[in-house]
Structures are given as C-alpha cells and as structure tokens.
N, C-alpha and C positions, 0 to 999 in steps of 0.2 A: 367925338368921332373915332372910329376904329382906325388905327394906324396900320395900313396894309404892309408896311415894311416889318412891323413887329409881329404880324400874324402870317407872314408869307410862308414860314416853315410849316404851318398847318396844311398847306396845299402841296407840300412835297410828298412823294409816294410813301416814304417811310412813316411819317407822322400821320398822313391821311389814312393809311391802311391800319395803323394802330387805333386811331379814333373810330374807324368803321367797325373794327373788331370789338372795341370797348362798348360802343353803342349797341351792337348786336347782343353782347352778353348782358348788358344792362336791361335791355328789353326782355330778354328771355327770363331773367331772374325777377324782373318786376311784374310781369304779366302772366307768366306760366309757372308750373310746378314740376320740378324734376323728380324722377323716381328710379328705382332699380329696374333693370330689364329682366334679370334672371337672378337665381339664388347664388350663383358662383361667387359674386363679389362679397355678399354678406358672409358667406362661409370663410372667405379669405380674411375678412375684417375680424371675424370671431377669433382667429388665430393671432393676428397681429396685435389686437387690442387686449388679448388675455381673457376675453369672455369665456372661451373654451380652453380649459387647462389652467386658469388662474393667473398666469403671468404672460405679458406680451412676448411673443416669440417671433424670430425673423424668418419664418418658414411659410411663405405664401403659397407654396406647392405648385400652383399653376403659373406663378410669376417667378422672376429671378430673385434669389436670396439677397442680392444687393439691394433690391427694393425693400425687402423686409428689414434689412439692417438699417436703412434710412428711416423707415416709418415706425417700426416698433418702439424706438425710444420716444418718439413724439406721442404715441398713444399712452406711454407710461406717465406723461405729464398730467393726465386726468383732466384735461381742459374741456372735454365734451365734444371737441371738434372731431369730425370724421376725416382724419388726415389723408387717407388714401383717396377718398373722393375729391377732396380739395386739390390734391396732387393731380388727379386726372383732369380736373377743370383747368388747372394751370397749363398742363401740357396741351390740352385742347385749345386754349386761348392762343398760345404761341403758334399752334398749327394753323389756326384760322388767320392770324395776323400774317404769317409767312406766305400763305397762299394768296391772300388779298394783295399783299405787297408785290408779288410776282406780276399779277395782272395789272395793278396800278402803274407799275413801272415799265411794263413791256408792251401792252396793247396801245394802238396808235391814237385812239380818240376817246372822248368821254363816254360815248354811247357804249362802245364795246367794253370799256373798263367797268362801267356800271353793271352791265349784264353779266360779266364774268364774276364780279364781286357778289352779285345777287345769287348766282349759282353756288358759289362756295358757302354762303350763309344758309341757303335753303338745304343744301346737302348735309350740313352739320347740325341743323335744328333737331332732327330725330336723335342723333347721337348724344346730344346734350340733355335732352329731356328723358331719354331712356338709357341711363348711364350704365355702361358695363365695360370691363377692361378690354374685351375683344374689339369693340368698335373704336374705343379711344386709341388703342395701339395701332389699329389699321389706318385710322385717319392721320395719326402722327407719322406713320411710315410714308403715307401718300405725300404729306406736306414736306417731310424731310427729303425724300427722293426728288421731288420737284425743285426744292431749293438747291440741292446738290447739282442737279442737271442744269439749272439756270446759272448757278455760280461758275460751273465749269465752262459752259457755252459762251457766257457773256465776256466781251473784251473790256467792259467798263469796270474800273476799280471798285466802286461801291457794290456792284452786284457780284463781284468775285467774293466779297465778304459773306455771301449767302451760304457758301460752302460749309463753314464751321457750324452755324445753327442747324443746317440740314443734317450734318453728321450727328449732332447731339439729339435731334428729334428721332432719328432712326434708331440710335442706340437706346434711348429711353423707351421707344416702342418695343424693342427686343426684350427689355427688362420687364415691361408690363405684361406682354403676351407674345412670346417668341413665334408661336404658330401664326398669329395674325400678321406679324411683321413679315414672316416668310411668305404668306399667302399674297399680301399686297405687293411684295417685291417680285413675286412670280408673275403678277399681272403686268407690272410696269417695265421690268428689265428687258424683256424681248423687244419692246418698242424702242428702247434706247439704242439698239444696234443701228438704227437709221440716223443717229446723231453722232456717230463716231466720225471724227474729222482728223485727217493725218496731222494737221498742224497742232491739234490739241490732244493727240492720242496719249502722250505721256501724262498730261494733266488728268485726263479721264481715267487712265489706268491707276494713277496714284489715288484719285478720289475714291474709287470703288474698292481698290485694294485696302486702303486705310479703313474704309467702312467695314469691310469684311473682317479685318483684324480686330477692330473694336468690338464687334458683335461676337466674334469667336472668343475674345478675351472674357466677355461677360458670361458666356456659356461655360467656359473652363473654370471660372471662379465659382459659379454656382455648383458645378459638379464637385470641385475640390472642397468647398465649404460643407456640402452635404456629407462628405466622407468623415468629417469631424463629429457627426452625429449619426451613428449607424442606424438608430431606430428610424430617424427621418429618411435616411437614404433607402432603407428597406421599404418604408411606406411609399416613397416616391415610385419605386419599381412596381410595387403592388398596384398603385393607382394608375400607372400607365397601362398595365395589362387589363385592369378592370374597365378602363375607358374603351378599350377595343371591343368590349362586349356591350356596354351601355350606349355608346355613341356611334355605333356603326350598324349596318343592316344585319349583323349577326343576331341582334335581338329579335329580328323577324324571321331569320333563317334557321333559328334553333330547332333541333329535333330531339325528342325525348330519348330516342335510342342512343344519341351521342352523349347527352347529359347523364344518362344512366351509367356510362362508362366511368364517371367520377363519383358515383354513388348518390347522385341527385335523383329524387323522385319528382313528380310533376309539381308538387307544392314547392319544393326547394327551388326549382327553376322559375316558377311563376313569382315567388316572393323575391328572388334576386332581382328580377327585372322590375319589380314594384318597390325596390329600394329597401327591402327588409332582409338583411343578411347578417344576423347577429353572431353566428358561430364561426369563429376563425378557422376551425378545423374543416367544417363543411365547405366553406368558401375560401379555401386556402389558395395561395399563389399558384401552387402546382396544378390544382384543379382548374383555375381560371386559364392558365397557360395552355392546358390540354384543350379546353374548349375553343380558345382562340385559334389554335392550330387545326382544329377539325371541323369548325363551323365556317361555311363560306362567308367571306368578309365583304362581298359585293352584292348588288342587286341581281336578282336572277334573270332579269330581262332588260335589255338596252332600251326597248320601247317604254317600259315602265320608268326607267331612269329619265328618259326624255320628257315623259309626262310629269314627273316630279319637278323637273327643272322649269317647264313651262308654267306649271301651277304656281310655283314660287314667284316667277317673274311677273305674272299677270294678276297676282293678288293685289288688292287696293294699295297696300303700304308702299310698294316700289314705284307707283305711278309718277310721283314728282321726279324721281331719278331717271326714269325712262324719258320723260319730257326733256330733262336737261341734256340727255344724250342725243335726243332727236334734234335739239336746237343747234348742235354742232354744225350741221349741214348749212343752214341759213347763215350762221355766224361766219363760217368759212367763206361763203360767197360774199357776204357783206365786207369782210376784210380784204377780199381779193388775194388770199393766200395762195401760193403756188400749188400746183397739182401734186408736187412731191410730198406734201403734207398728208396726202391721202394714204400713202403706204403705211406710215406708222399708225394712223387711225384705224385702218383695216386690220393691221396686226394686233392692235389693242382689243378690238372687238372679237377677233378670232381667239385670242388668248383668254379673254373672259369666257367665251363659249366653252373652250376646252376645260378650264378650271371649274366652271359651274357644273358641267357634265360629270367630271371626275368626282367632285364632292357629292353630287347626288347618287353616284354609282357606288362609292365606297364609304361614305360617311353620312353626314346630314347637311342640310342647307337652310338653316333658320335665317330669319331676317337679320340677326346680328352679324351674320357672315355675308349674306347676299347684298345688303344695302351698302356696306363699305366698298365692296367690289364695284357696284354700280356707280357709287360716288367716284371711285378711282377712274372708271372709264370716262365719266363726264368731265372731271377736273383735269385729268391728265390729257384728255383731248384738248381742253383749253390751253394747257401748258404747251402742247405741240404747236398750236397756232401762235402762241407767244414766242416760243423759241425759234420758230421758222424764220424770224427776222435775222437770225445770225447765220443763216446758211451760207451767205457770202460776205458776212461782216459789213453789210451795207446799212444804209439808213432804214428807218421804218418803212415797211411795205405799205404803200397807200392803196386804198380801194381803187380798183381800176375799172369799175363798172359805171355805166351811165347813172346819173342821179335818180332816174325813175326806177331802175333796177335796185339801186341801193335802198331806196325808200321801201320797196316791196320786201326785200330781205329783212330790213329792220322792222317793218310792220309784222312780219311773220314771227320774228323773235319776240316782239312785245306780246303777241297773242299767246305763244307757248309759255313765256315767262309768267304772264298773268294767270294762266291755268295752274302752273306749278305753285305760284304764291298762294292761290286760293286753296289748293289741295293741302299744302303744308300748314296753312293757318287752320283749316278744319281739323287736320290730324292733331295739331298742337293743342287746340282747344279741347278736343276729345281726350287726349292724353292727360291734360291738366285736370280735367274733371275726374278721370279715373284715379290719378295719383292722389288728388285731394281726398276722395272717398276712402281710398285705402289707408292713407295716413291718419285720417280721423278714426277709422275703424281700428287701426293698430293702437292708437292711444287709448281707446276704450278697452281694447283687449288687455293692455297692461294694467289698467285700473281693475278690470274684472279678475285678473290673476292675483293681484294684490288682495282683493276682497275675498277671494276663495281661501287664501291663506289666513286672513284675519278671522274668518268665520270657522276655521278649522276643517273646511271641506277638503283641502289638501294640506299636507304637512308643511311646516315652515322650511324644512330642509329638502323640499321636493325636487326630484329629478324627473323632467318630462321628456320622454323619448319620442322623437318625431320621424317616423319613416316617410319616405317619399316627399320630404320637405313639406309635411302637412302644416307645421307651424309657420305662418306667413311672416317670417322675419323681414322679408324683402318689402313688406308694406311700409316699413319705417322710412322716415325722412332721411335721405342719404347724406345730408349735410352735417348731421350730428350723430353721435353714438347714443343709442337709446335701446339697449338690449333689455329684456325682462329681468327683474330682480331674481326671479326663480330661474334655475339652470335648465336651459333647453339643450337637449342632445340630439342634433340632427343625424339621422342615419342616412347620410348622403355620401358624397365622394370623400368626406373626411373619416368615414368609418374605418376603424383599426389604425388611425393615425395615433402618434404618441399623445397628442392633446386629447383625443377621444378616449384613449385608455386611461389617461390621467384623471379625466372627469369621472369615469366609471369607478376608479379606485377611490377618489375623494368622496364619492357619494355611496360607497359600499354597495355598488350595483353590479358586482360580478358574482357568478358568470351571467351572461345573457344567453337566452331570453328568460332564464329562471327568475331573475330579479324583477321582471315585470309582474309576476304573480306571487312571489315569495316576500318581497320587500314592500312594506306598507307605504314607503315614501316615494316609490317609483311608479310613474304613470305613463300612459300611452295616449298620444294625440294623433288622430288619423281620420280620414273620411270613412264612412261606414262600409263602402264597397271593398275596402282593404281589410276590414276587421276579421271577417271569416277566414281569410287566407292566413292571417297571423295566428288565429286560434288553431287552425289545422296544422300549421307548422309546429306549434307547441305540442299538440297532441301526438303528432307523428314522430317527433324527436324525443319527447319527455314522457309520453304516455299519460298526460294529464289533460282532462277537459277543463277549460277555464270559462268563466262567465265574465262579461264586460259590463260594468256598471257605468252608465253615462253620468258624469259629474257636471259637465258644462259643454255648451255648444257655441261656437263662434258665431256671432250675429251675422245673418245674411249668407251663411255657408252651411254645408252639411258636416263640417269638420267638428269632431267631438273629442272631449277630454275624457278618457276612460280609466277606471281602475280595474285591472284584471284580478280575478280571484279564482282559486280552484273550486270546481263544482263539488258539492257535497253528495 
C-alpha cells in the first residue's frame, strides 16, 4: 500500500505544478514533433555553432551577446546537441511550471485550478511545437511578471519567494529577445496599476525597479561588448536599419522615384525586397538610411490597418487563444470574484487592442507575435482572478452564487475548454505531420547534396548561395545540429555580417555577384520565380548575360540548384 504521509508532498502546489509541467512536456515530446517556426533561429545558430564563419562566435545579433557568450562554448564541444534550442526548452519549462504553480496555489478549488492549468498548457503547446526565440521570450516574460506580481502581492512567505524566479525569467527573456520582452511588458504593466497598494508600495517599487536595473544592465553589457568588435557593431547598426525596410510597411510603400535618389533602379529595388542584395556599395548603410527617412513607415489607411488586425485575429490558428480569453467571463462568475477585477481585465483587453493596432499599422503582426499577446491576455486574466484574493489580505474568496448558477458557469467552462482542447489537438497533429515531412525531406536533401559532390556534379569545395532563404535549413530537427557538409551562404539578415564576409573570403567568392558566374565552385539555389530577377541584376550591373543550368531540384518544391554561366 502507498503511504499517504510519504506521498503527501506530491499534492503540495510546488510539487504538483512541477509534475504537471513534466507530464505536459513528456506528452509533447513523446507524441508530437517540434520544428522551427521561422528562419531567424537557424541563422542565429549558424553563428553560435560556427557553421557560418568557421568558429563559434558569441554574436547572436538579435539576442543579447551574454546569451552568445554562454552558448557558443557549448557548441564548441561538438556534441551534436542544439544548445540554443535546449536552452529555450528549459526556459519554457520553468515558465510553464511557474504559471501552473501560481494557479495551483492561488485559486480556491480543484475545478478552477484544473481549468487554469489546462489554459496554460494549451497556450504553450503551439510555442513548444513551433519553436522560435520570439515566442519563448514572450512567454517567459509573461510567466516572470506573473511570478513577480504574485510574490509582491502575497503575504505568505513561500509565495514571496516567487519574486526571485520571476526576475530571472524576465531577465532571460530580455537576453533571448528584448523586443518580445518589451512587447509583453507593455501588455501587462498597465494592468498592474490596479494592484498598487499603499502598504506594499515600497515592495512593488523595489521589485520593478530592480527588474528594470537588471534588464538595463544586460542591454549596456551587450552594447559595451559589441564595441570591442567594431565589425560586429557596424553590422548591428546596418541590420537595424535594414530591418526598418524589410519588416515594416515601407516594403509596400516604396516608390521608385524615391529609390532612384540613391541610384537604385527597379531591379535593384525588387531584388532587395527579394533578399538578393549582394553589392555592399549599392546597398550601403547610407542608402538604406535615406530610404528609411523618405519612405512612409506606416500603413496608408487606418481602415486597412484594422482589416489586417481582424484578419490576423480571426484566422484559424488563434482560435484556441480566443476561446481561453472568452472563458475568463464564466470563470470570474464561477469564482465569485469581486467586480473590481473587471477594471484590470478591461485595461488588459484595451492594451492588447492598442498594441495590436499599432503593430499592424507600423510593423507586421505574424502569429509568432500575435499568439503570445493573446496568451498574455488569457493567462494574465487568470492571474488577475488569482491575485484578487489579496485585495484585502483576506482568506480565499469563495464562490457566492447559488449551486445551480455555479453549475451553469462550470458547464460553460467545460464546453469552451473542450473546444479549445479539440482545436489544439488538431493543430498539434497537423503541425507534427508537417514537421515530420519536412525533417524527412531535409535528411534526404543532405543525402542528395552529398551525392552531388560524390558524382562531381558540384565541386567538393562548393559554396551554395541562397537568397530569400531558399535553402530550407529550418526543416532540420531543432534538437540537434545537422547543417549540410557543403557550405550554405544564406543571403538573409546575416548579409554583410563579419561571418558572412569571412565565408566569402574562405571560399574565394569575392566579389559578389561576379563569383556566381565566374567561380566554378559557387552555386545559386533559388525558386525559379526569382531567377530572372537575379539574372537581370547581373546584366544591369555587370553587363553580362548569364545562363542558369539546373543541377538539382529539391523534391516536392520548385527550388532548384543552379550554376550560372556567362552566355556565349
């Protein structure tokens, strides 16, 4: 027989929440397949692991250099582990554990604890299966701020200890993706104004003051360390300016009479936005800065902006998150929480609306940004209900409705939760199928590239240039390092970075784009719709017509490996 005294600790909130998180991660890794959401992470890994440039470097560019200093030595161990992704998974596990613990220890009954835990796990499923640093950082910020808020609000010693882990999570989030941390903080912090209490004002000011100091310290270290490497500092500045063209409505608002002012013709402009910008002089920092200053950086119509926001919200992927937000109403009634909790909830929804509209107006609003914000609304809403018990430092607020009403509220919660579970399961199964197909195709691609070298179709020392992220490196399994043995040079946001330039030098592929048709060992991989633009660019800048000989086509795609040669 099981001794209840020996297993009693398993039913304590700290242990129970840990076991719930552990079970969740076990199920995800046992029955589903994770994959990369976007190319950004694999580009960062190519720097940290040394695939691009030859040696592991601590410059993740879009993350803090502190993270690079921690991870690049691990990659140097050559263990095959993808340390950055495993680090993301560890941070995500602690985030889930912390959020589940808050609700396990704060909510008044098993029903509401179970529903809140289910909400956290459902919200995180997409982030874990479609891994990217933006979503991991945003979710860690959400968990960290909820832990800090709970630790500061709670009069109980154990829950005061949540303050430290909360600080660490937010700090780690700022190192992983500062913009994601800032975005999630902007969503949550206005709502915290309703929880300022005169008796805890000093404690609250100290908590968030210390948090700001830690985050600011990380930013200052990153900036100072970059100054020790002028080449990387210069590239960082270049990349920030380039981003304002590629990642904002400027790419849609561009006018050729403006780009002509920096010497660009129509082909130059089109190819830049197709991620083919090989000439440092044509695509100089000064030229990009001029375009940023003279091309409107916002949508031309607020009606169009609203349409973009609504289209993003009501696409199928966010539906489980919308259901989780919708469930806050019945849960609030079921718990009998005071009406004062309405004000922070309304503020939370209004803040989300403002942030969403602003992003659609001035930037872009992909799922990797939208979904963490929706999760922030759903989970922070739950945290508001949990923390409302401390408004008067009283005992748990008990449901004050008649049993029939409580049953009705709980039944509606079950229906909403059931729909959300069904949707998440369907999405997860579909994501798993896609990830498995991609990862199988990627392994075959590696075999094919090796075979092309063995048969002499491509040179042993081949350099394959990949504009527009044509080479699908993100199809790889994120848990291990498995780059092609042949060197792939992505002409993406790492273009003109020191590692990019080092690869060109190592493979004697300078200058570009001449190397594409002058060097026998330099190849081009691209979808066919971009090929004519690249050929036009070469002719207009170098006066040479080139032919493109198709050497290989990736199975199931139109992406081809080409050798460019001057026309005779």
